[in-house]
C-alpha positions as CSV (number, residue, x, y, z in Angstrom):
1,M,-15.5,31.1,-6.0
2,P,-15.6,28.9,-9.1
3,K,-11.8,28.3,-8.6
4,I,-12.4,27.0,-5.1
5,E,-15.2,24.7,-6.3
6,N,-13.1,23.4,-9.2
7,Q,-10.2,22.7,-6.7
8,V,-12.5,20.8,-4.4
9,L,-13.9,18.8,-7.4
10,F,-10.4,18.0,-8.6
11,E,-9.3,16.7,-5.2
12,L,-12.5,14.5,-4.9
13,V,-11.8,13.0,-8.4
14,Y,-8.1,12.5,-7.5
15,E,-8.9,10.7,-4.3
16,K,-11.6,8.6,-6.0
17,I,-9.3,7.4,-8.8
18,K,-6.5,6.7,-6.2
19,Y,-9.0,4.6,-4.2
20,M,-10.0,2.7,-7.3
21,I,-6.4,1.8,-7.9
22,D,-6.0,0.7,-4.3
23,E,-9.1,-1.5,-4.5
24,G,-7.8,-3.2,-7.7
25,V,-10.5,-1.7,-10.0
26,F,-7.7,-1.0,-12.4
27,K,-5.1,-3.7,-13.1
28,P,-1.4,-3.1,-13.6
29,G,-0.7,-2.3,-17.3
30,E,-4.3,-1.5,-18.0
31,K,-5.2,1.5,-20.2
32,I,-7.4,4.0,-18.6
33,N,-10.7,4.8,-20.5
34,K,-11.3,8.4,-19.7
35,G,-14.8,8.2,-21.2
36,E,-15.7,5.5,-18.7
37,L,-14.3,7.6,-15.9
38,V,-16.5,10.5,-17.0
39,K,-19.6,8.2,-16.7
40,I,-18.5,6.5,-13.5
41,L,-17.6,9.8,-11.6
42,G,-20.2,12.0,-13.3
43,V,-17.8,14.8,-14.0
44,S,-16.3,16.4,-17.1
45,Q,-12.9,15.4,-18.5
46,T,-11.1,18.5,-17.1
47,P,-10.8,17.3,-13.4
48,I,-10.2,13.8,-14.6
49,N,-7.3,15.0,-16.8
50,E,-5.9,17.0,-13.9
51,A,-6.1,14.0,-11.6
52,L,-4.5,11.7,-14.1
53,N,-1.6,14.1,-14.6
54,K,-1.0,14.4,-10.9
55,L,-1.2,10.6,-10.4
56,T,1.3,10.2,-13.3
57,G,3.7,12.5,-11.5
58,E,3.3,10.4,-8.4
59,K,4.1,7.3,-10.6
60,F,0.7,5.6,-10.3
61,F,0.2,6.0,-14.0
62,E,2.4,6.3,-17.0
63,Q,1.5,8.3,-20.1
64,R,2.5,6.8,-23.4
65,N,2.9,9.0,-26.4
66,R,-0.3,9.1,-28.4
67,Q,-1.7,6.1,-26.5
68,G,-3.0,7.6,-23.3
69,F,-2.7,6.7,-19.6
70,F,-1.8,3.3,-18.3
71,I,-1.6,1.9,-14.7
72,R,2.1,1.8,-14.1
73,Q,3.3,-1.8,-13.7
74,Y,6.2,-2.2,-11.4
75,S,8.8,-4.9,-12.0
76,Y,9.8,-7.4,-9.4
77,L,13.1,-5.5,-9.0
78,E,11.4,-2.2,-8.5
79,L,9.0,-3.7,-5.9
80,S,12.0,-5.2,-4.1
81,H,13.4,-1.7,-3.7
82,L,10.0,-0.5,-2.5
83,F,9.9,-3.1,0.2
84,E,13.4,-2.0,1.3
85,L,12.0,1.4,1.7
86,R,9.0,0.0,3.7
87,A,11.4,-1.8,6.0
88,S,13.1,1.4,6.8
89,I,9.9,3.6,7.3
90,E,7.7,1.0,9.0
91,G,10.5,-0.4,11.1
92,M,10.9,3.0,12.7
93,A,7.1,3.4,12.8
94,A,6.9,0.1,14.8
95,R,9.6,1.3,17.2
96,L,7.8,4.6,17.8
97,C,4.5,2.7,18.3
98,A,6.0,0.5,20.9
99,E,7.3,3.6,22.7
100,Q,4.2,5.7,22.8
101,I,1.1,4.0,21.4
102,K,-2.0,4.6,23.4
103,D,-4.0,1.8,24.9
104,D,-7.0,2.3,22.6
105,E,-4.8,2.4,19.5
106,L,-3.0,-0.8,20.6
107,E,-6.4,-2.4,21.0
108,Q,-7.3,-1.4,17.4
109,I,-4.1,-3.0,16.0
110,T,-4.5,-6.1,18.2
111,K,-8.0,-6.8,16.9
112,I,-7.1,-6.6,13.2
113,F,-6.0,-10.3,13.0
114,D,-8.2,-11.7,15.8
115,S,-10.6,-13.4,13.4
116,Y,-7.9,-15.1,11.3
117,C,-6.9,-18.7,11.9
118,L,-4.8,-20.8,9.5
119,P,-5.6,-22.2,7.1
120,L,-7.6,-19.4,5.6
121,S,-10.6,-19.9,3.4
122,E,-10.7,-18.4,-0.1
123,Q,-12.8,-15.5,1.2
124,G,-10.5,-15.3,4.2
125,R,-7.5,-14.7,1.9
126,I,-9.3,-11.9,0.2
127,D,-10.2,-10.3,3.5
128,Y,-6.7,-10.9,4.8
129,L,-5.2,-8.6,2.2
130,H,-7.4,-5.7,3.5
131,A,-6.4,-6.6,7.0
132,D,-2.8,-6.5,6.0
133,K,-3.2,-3.0,4.5
134,L,-5.0,-1.8,7.6
135,F,-2.3,-3.1,9.9
136,H,0.5,-1.4,8.1
137,E,-1.5,1.8,7.7
138,N,-2.2,1.9,11.5
139,L,1.4,1.1,12.2
140,V,2.4,4.4,10.6
141,K,-0.5,6.4,11.8
142,F,0.0,5.4,15.4
143,S,3.7,6.2,15.3
144,G,2.9,9.7,16.2
145,N,5.4,11.1,13.7
146,S,3.7,13.4,11.2
147,F,6.5,13.2,8.7
148,L,6.3,9.4,8.5
149,V,2.5,9.8,8.0
150,E,3.1,12.4,5.3
151,I,5.5,10.1,3.4
152,F,3.0,7.3,3.7
153,I,0.2,9.4,2.2
154,S,2.1,11.3,-0.4
155,S,4.1,8.4,-1.8
156,G,1.3,6.0,-1.9
157,Y,3.8,3.2,-1.4
158,L,1.3,0.9,0.2
159,T,-0.9,0.9,-2.9
160,K,2.1,0.5,-5.2
161,S,3.7,-2.4,-3.3
162,N,0.4,-4.3,-3.2
163,Q,-0.4,-4.1,-6.9
164,K,0.5,-7.8,-7.3
165,G,-1.6,-8.8,-4.2
166,L,0.0,-10.9,-1.4
167,L,3.5,-11.7,-2.3
168,R,3.9,-14.3,0.5
169,P,1.1,-16.6,1.8
170,A,-0.8,-15.8,5.0
171,E,0.8,-19.0,6.4
172,E,4.1,-17.0,6.6
173,T,2.9,-13.5,7.2
174,L,0.1,-13.9,9.7
175,P,2.5,-15.3,12.4
176,E,4.9,-12.5,11.7
177,H,2.1,-9.9,12.1
178,K,1.2,-11.4,15.4
179,M,4.8,-11.4,16.6
180,I,5.0,-7.7,15.9
181,I,1.8,-7.1,17.8
182,E,3.2,-9.0,20.8
183,A,6.3,-6.8,20.7
184,L,4.0,-3.8,20.7
185,K,2.0,-5.1,23.7
186,K,5.3,-5.6,25.6
187,R,6.4,-2.1,24.6
188,D,9.6,-3.7,23.3
189,A,10.6,-1.0,20.8
190,H,13.8,-2.7,19.6
191,M,12.0,-6.1,19.0
192,A,9.1,-4.4,17.2
193,Q,11.5,-2.6,14.9
194,E,13.6,-5.7,14.2
195,L,10.6,-7.9,13.5
196,T,9.0,-5.4,11.2
197,I,12.2,-4.9,9.2
198,L,12.6,-8.7,8.9
199,H,9.0,-9.0,7.8
200,F,9.6,-6.7,4.9
201,L,13.1,-8.1,4.0
202,K,11.6,-11.6,3.7
203,T,9.2,-10.2,1.1
204,R,12.1,-8.3,-0.6
205,D,14.0,-11.6,-0.9
206,R,11.0,-13.3,-2.4
207,L,10.8,-10.5,-5.0
208,R,14.4,-10.9,-5.8
209,E,13.9,-14.6,-6.4
210,L,11.0,-13.8,-8.7
211,Y,13.1,-11.2,-10.6
212,N,16.0,-13.6,-11.1
213,Y,13.7,-16.3,-12.3
214,S,12.0,-13.9,-14.8
215,Q,15.5,-13.0,-16.1
216,V,16.3,-16.7,-16.7
217,V,13.0,-17.3,-18.5
218,E,13.5,-14.3,-20.8
219,Q,17.0,-15.6,-21.9
């Protein structure tokens, strides 16, 4: 019985730390203070160590020799590759959504951006990041493909790709989101897929620009 209890505790600690990463409690490159985690989560170091080791294997953290655990900081080039992956996965998810999404699910997606009008206020921009995450999460969830959902959850690519916040302004991405939603409403699978792929490749191109600029600055 203790083994079951320990496993449940480990999973709770793992999910909590992962949530803290997603919410920006820890910043890219930041060292993790295990003592602080013990106080915050109210558990011993054992489940925390287990969770950190698993998250390191999943590339949320990196363990530096004799220094401890650090939030893995992805480069612009790595993020550009991640957005290419997202274009592939979520492009297909959008296509599947358009083909089979239920009316109540479509209503959920449609409402996500209803309250946003450009230009956004400072608080609006903060809220928009959460809306963006919810939109893309639902796009995969409502695809009806369990393997896409599994990749989404196990890889944690949404959290990783958002570690630098919004990479393009809402002035660019909000209209794109709404165009994807319109394609879903029309049940136009091809258009939904193409718009979603383009949405991610535009961000990929922006990341490539940032990477090339950083290389010039370092020279």
